[in-house]
N, C-alpha and C positions, 0 to 999 in steps of 0.2 A: 685728508680731513683733519682739521685742527681740533684738538681737545673737545670732541663732541659734535663736530660738524659745523664750526663757525664759518660763515661764508666771507667773501671778500669785503662786502660792504660793512659787516660787523667788525672785521679786523681793522679796516681803515678808519672806522669811526672811533675805535678804542685806542689807536696810536696817538701819542702826544703830538699836538700841533696839526692833527689831521683836519681840523675844522678851519685852519687858517686859510685865507684866500691865497690863490696861486701867485698873486702879485708880490706877496711878501717874500717869496723864495726865488724871484727871478734873478737876483744877483748870484753869481757863481759861488761865492763863499757862503752866503746864507743858505743856499740850496744844499751845499755839501754838509753843512752843520746839521741841517734838518734831517738829511738821510742818515747821518751818523747817530743822531738821537733816536731815530726809529729803529736802527739796528741794535742799539744798546737796549732799547725797550723790548724788542722781540727776544733777545737773548735772555733777559731777566724774566720775562713773563711767560714765554712760550717754549723756549728751547732748552733751558737748563732743567735737568731732571728734578721733579718734585720728590718729596720724601717717599711716597708710596711707589714712585717709579724706580727708585733704587732697589726696592724689593722685587719689582718686575724684572730688572736687569739680572739680579741674582737668580731668579726663576728661569730666565732664558738661558743663562750659562749652564745651570744644572741640567735642563732639558737637552741642551746641545751636547753635553758630554755623555749623558746616559744614552740618548738616542743614537749618537754616532757609534759609541762603543758597543752597545747592545745589538744593534742591527748588523754591524760588521761581524760580531760573534755568531749571530744566527746564520749568516751566509757561510762563514767558515765551517761551522758545525756540520752543515749539510754537504758542503764541498769535500770535507776531509773524510766523511764516513759514508761508505756505499750503502750500508744498511739503513741510513736515514734518507736516502734519495727516493722517497715515496711521492705519490701524487699530491697529497695534502702538503707535504713539506716543500715541494716545488712552488706551490702557490704561496706558502708562507715566506719563502725566499723572495718571491716577486713583491709581496707586501713590504718586506724589509727594504728592497731596492727603492720602492716608491718613497718610503720613509727616509731613506738616506738622501734621496734627491731633494726632498723638501727641507730636510735638516741642514744639509751642507750648503745649499745655494740660497734658499728662500729665508731661512730663519735669521741669519745675520742681517740681511737687508730689512726684514720686517722689524727687527729690534731697533735699528737705527731710525727707521721711519716713525715707529710708534713713539720713540723718545723725543726726537728732534722735530717731528711733524714736518719734515722736509724730505724731498727726493733729490739726492746728490748724485745719482747714477746715470743720468743722461736718457735720451729718448730711446735708444736701442734697448737698454736693459728695462726700460719702462714697459716695453712690449714683451720682453723675454721672461722676466721674473714672474709677473702675474700669470702668464701663459703656463709656465712650468708648474706653478702652484696648483692651478686648476687641473692640469694633466695629472699631477700626483693624486689629487682628490678622486678623479675619475678612475685612475688605476687601482686605488685602494678599494673603492666601492665595487668595481667590476671583479676584482680578485676575491673579495669576500663573497660576492654573489656566486662566482664559479665554485668556491669552496662549498658553499651551502648546497649548490646544485649537485656537485659530485657526491657529497655525503647523503643527500636525499635519494639519489639513484642507488648508491651502494647499499643503503640500509632499508629503504622503503620499497624499492623496485630493483632488486639485484639482477634480475634476468633481462631487464630492458636495455641496459647500457653497461658496457665493460670499460671501466676507466683504466687508462694506461699512461705511463710516463710520457710517451710520445705525444699523445693527445693533450696532456697537460702542458707540454712545452709549446705545442701549436696554439693552445688557448692563450698562453701568456703572450705570445707574439701578437695574436689578434687583439688582446686587451690593450697593448701599447699602441698599436696602429689605430684602433678605434678611438682611444683617448686623445692621441695627437691630432686626429682629424676633427673630432667634434668640438674641441676647445680652441680652434683657430679664430672664431669670432672674438674671443677674449683678447687675443693679441692685436687684432685689427683695430679695435676701438680704443685702446689705451693711448693716451697722449699726455705730454708734460705741459705744464703752465705754471705761472707764478701768481700767487695770491695778492702780491703787490706789484703790479706791472712796472711801477716807477723804479723798483729796485732790481728788475730782472737782469740788467746788464752788470750789476755790481756784486750780487751775491746769489747763491742758490738757496738761501734760507727761505723757508716757506714756499719753495717750489713743490708742486704736487704732481703725482702721476695718477690720473683718474680717467674714467671712461668718458668718451665723447661720442654721443649718438646723434643721428640726424633728426630725431624727434623724441617726444616723450613716451610714445607708445612702445617703441622698440626695446628700451631697457626694461620696461615692465614685463613684456612678453618673454624676453630672454631670461630674466632672473626667476620668473615663475617656472619656466621650463627647467632651468638649472636646478632649482630647489626640488622639483618633482623627479627629475631624471637621476640626479646624483645623491639624493637623500631620501625623500619620503617613499617613493615607489619601491626602490630596491630594498629598503629596510623592511617595509611591510611584507614583501615577498620572502625575504630571508627569515623573518620571524615566523611566518607561516610554515616554511620548510623545516625549521628547527622544532616547531611544535609537533609536527608529524614525526620527525626523527626521535624526539624524546618519548613520544607516546609509543612508538614502535619498540624502542630499546628497553623501556621500563614496563612493557606488557608482560603478561604471564608466559606467553609463548616466545621462546628465544627465536629471533629472526634467522631463518635458514637452518635451524638446528632440528635434529630428529626428535620424535616424540619421546624416545627412550632417554635421550640426554636431558630433556626438559623435566622428565619425571624424576631423574636422579638428583636434580639440583633444586635447592630452594633459594628464594630470593633473600638478599641481605640489604644493607643500607648503603654500601659504598660502591665504588666503581674504579676503573683504571683506564689506561691509555689505549690509543689505537695501535693495533698490532700490524696490520698489513698496509694501511693507507695513511697513517699519520704518525706524529711523533710519539714514540712509546714511552710509557712510564712504568717502571718495574713495580709490581704490586708488593708492598711490604708485608712481611709475615705478621699474622695476627690482625690485619686490618679487615674492616667489614666489607661486605660485597656479596657476591654469589658464593654461598657456602656449601661445601660438599656434604652429602649425607654420609654417615659412617659406612666405611667399607668401599667408598668410591674414590676415584682420582680425578683431578681436573682434566677435562677434555679440551682439545684444541678449539672446539666451537665455543665453549664457555670462556676460555681465555680471550678469544676474539671479541666476545660480547663485553667482557670487562674492559678491554682496550677501547672499543668503540664508545662505550659510555663515557669514559674519562676524556676522550678526544672531543666528543660532542659538548661536554661541559666546558672544556678549554676554548673551543671555537665560539661557543655562545658568549663566554665572558669577553672575548676579543670583540665580538659584534656589539655587545652592550656598551663597552668602553668607547668604541668608535662612535656609536650613536649619541652618547652623552657628551663627548668632547666636541662633536660637530654641531650639536643642537643650538647652542647660543649664537654662533656666527651665522648659521643658516637662518635663524629667526630674525636676527638683527639686519641681515642683508635684505630680507624680504620687506621688513618694516621700512628700511631706508630707501631702497630702490623702487619698490612697488607702491607702498602706501604713502611715502613722504612724511612719515611721522616726525622725523627729527629736523625738518626744515625750519620750523619756528620754535624749536625747543629752547626753554629758558636755562635749565640746569645742564650746561654743556660739559661741565667737569664730570658729572655722573655718567653721561652718555659716553664720553671719552674713556672713562675707566672701564665701562662695560665692553667697549670695542677692543681695547687693549687686552683685557682679560680673556675675551673670547678668542683673540688671535693666539694668545699663549696656550689656551686649551687645545687648539688644533695641533700645535707642535708637541704638546705634552702627550698626545695620543701616540706619536711616533716613539716616544720613550717608554710608554706604558706596555707596548706589545712585547718587547723582550723580557720585561719583568713578569708578565703573565706566563710566558713560556717557561721561565725559570721556576716558577712556583707550581705550575700544573703539568709540566713535562719532565719526567725523570731523565730522559736522554739528553734533552737540551741542558738541563741543570748540570748533568755530568760533564758535558762538553764545555760549559761555561767555567766550571771549577777547574777543569784541566787547562783551559786557556789562561786563566788567572794564575794558576800555579806555575805555568811556563814563564809568565812575565816575571815572577819573583825568583824563580830558581835558575833562570838562564836558558838559552836556546839549546846548549849541548845536553844539559841534564834533561830538558824537556823531550828531546829526541830519544834519549835512552829510555825514559819512562814510557813514551809512546810505543817504542819497540817492545818493551816488556808487556805492555797492556795488550798489544796485538797478539803476542805469543801466548799469553794466558787465554785470550779469547779463542784462538785457534785450537789450543789444547783442550779447552772446555768443550768446544764443538765436537772435536774428535772423540773425546770421552763419552759425550752424550750419544753420538751416533753409534759408538761401540756398545754402550749399554743397551741401546734400543735394539741392536741386531743380535745381541748375545742370547736372549731367551729364545728367539726363533731358531738359531743354529743349534742350541742345546736340545730344543724340541725335535728338530729334524734328526739329529744324531741319535736321540733316544728312540725315535720311531724306527730308525734303521736297525738299531740293536734289537729291539723287541721283535721286529719282523724277521730278522735272521734267527732269533731264538725259536720263534714259532716254526720256522722252516726246517729246523733240525729234526730228523726222524727220531721217534722215541724207541 
């Protein structure tokens, strides 16, 4: 689609000399000069980046670097730390893999196409690239849906379903197989063509990769179903699930907690990360949240509630950002493919700008997720800092620091276990002594 969807007839009409009769170009030299003049015109008017397109190029480069680096760090953080291999983190890694796929393969191609308005990559990649892009969208939506479903069961109906790492891995395999299967029509209908057939053998400029359907009804049905299945329906269900999750977590009764624990604790304003099923965030001292009454100590149930609250907030932010980033391109595709709003549009520059910006937003979502994890998850933030410090300090120093960190963690766990068992042993020995004293005859 050229800057707002200009079709072949409009393009040929705007080219210099396009209204000349064909007889004037029958001579070989005159015809060659005519084609060269068209090529120069196309480069000047359509292919050379405009001023705002240089800003778009800078935005694409920024998104590419952040998305590639951030999502690799997310995968490494879960892979290197066994305590982070939880059910929710498995799904987060799958989301990062989908983002890596679309960033590494589809983003550079999309940038070239948006700027040059030409497809330079051949018929095979014309089928592969759009297919992988739609597969990535499907994987992201299904992964977010499985995360919401897992959290909904764990918090609202904990006795109905037991989430395990094995089930999470099986779900991830199912997500990819289902996405690869349902997006096959996208690969089948993609074809390459030239907007100026006369120049098809001389240049790839203004070659396009677009859908070719057998009739007008099929693309409308397909894109309506695509919008409903990959955007509207799952988002509505996910928001309903998170509404119930938030209502349960912020209710007066602690989910799954005993009445004694609920009476000992009063509600505050803050929250923290997921303890057992999601990326944990250490609760800073003095922060607001569930506050202990005087003379009480934090119970494991209350700590879990703090963790679940913060994880629910983080996952809801991820969902909101996803819905906002995919909203413009979803609406524009429905307007273009179903309603045909842009077929006779006059202001093609504005439409082209909207489409290119909406494409950039899709890729920006891939860069936004690691940033969200960094700000809302203490464990991910710690792993990101450790990875960056390794880059600056060198691999050898990084391995030494990692070994010292693991040693400290192990010693802290052993001290904690020792302190927990000490009162019990002292009480047992004290009971034995008192019993022996009582047994001595007077």
